[in-house]
N, C-alpha and C positions, 0 to 999 in steps of 0.2 A: 749080566746078559752076554751070552756067547756071540761072538762076531765071526762070520764066515769069511773065507778068502776065496774069491772066485777067479779061477784060472781059465782062460779061454784058449783053446788050442785050435789052430786052423792050418790048412796047407793047400797046396795045389791050386792057387788062384790063377796061374797061367796068364798073367797080365798081358804079356805081349801077343799071345794067341787070341785071347778073348776080345781085345780092343779091335781086332779086325772085323768083329761082328757087332761093334758098337757097344760092347759091354765093358764097363769099368769094374771088373770082378772084385778086386781088393777093396775098392771104395764101397761097393754094394754090401759086402759082408761086414765091413766096419760099421756102416750106418745101421745095419740090422742088429748087430751085437750091442751097439750103444743104446738102442731102443729097448733092450731088456729092462724090466722093472728093477729098481734098486731096493735094497733093504733099508730100513730107517737109519739114517746117518752114514750110509755107504755111497760109493760112487755108482753111477748108472752103468749098467751093462756088465762090467768085469773089473777086476783089480789090475791084472796084467794079462797080456796075450803072448802066447808062444806061437810064432809062425814057423812051421816045420818045412818051409821051402817049396821049391818048384814054382817060383815066381814066373819062370819061363816055361812055356809048353813046347818049345822048340827042341829038336834033337841036337842043335848046335849051341855053343855057349852064348849067353845073352850079350848084347852090345849096350853101349851107353844110352841109346834111345829107349831101350826097354827099362833100364835103370831109372831114367827120368820119369817114366810112367809110374814106376813103383813109388818113387819119392812124392810125386804129385798126388797119388791116391792116398798115401799115408797122411798127407797134409790136410785131407778132408775130414779127419777125425775132429769132432766138435767137443767131446767130453774127456778126451785122453790125449796127453802129449806123446810125442814120439818115444819118450822114455818108458812108456807103458807097454811097448811092443818089443819083444826079443825075437831075433831071427836066427834060424838054423838053415844053412844052405842045403838045398835038395840036390838030387843027382842031375837035374836039368839046369841047375844054376852054376855049376862049376866050370872052371876053365878046361879046355881041351887038353889032351895028353901032351901035345907038342906046343902048348901055349904057356906064356907066363901066368903065374897065379894072379887072379883078379883081386 
């Protein structure tokens, strides 16, 4: 029996911007994806996730407070450990030109 590998790609959760409107955007999409039906013998939702960045919706580099929001929302995953999520930094997530690399 062939087994499939389910890659979930997500991006642009804009965690720091969305929280201002009471929305925990990364948490919401994780809960949604973990609710996808599984195949027999497989993990619910997905095997791994690639987050293509833009955790921040700001035009300025994100601060520690925004990073703490990201960590707390990843921690809400019920069926996947943090090791199932791979992150690529988006253009809104990088350090500024005159700032040290984060």
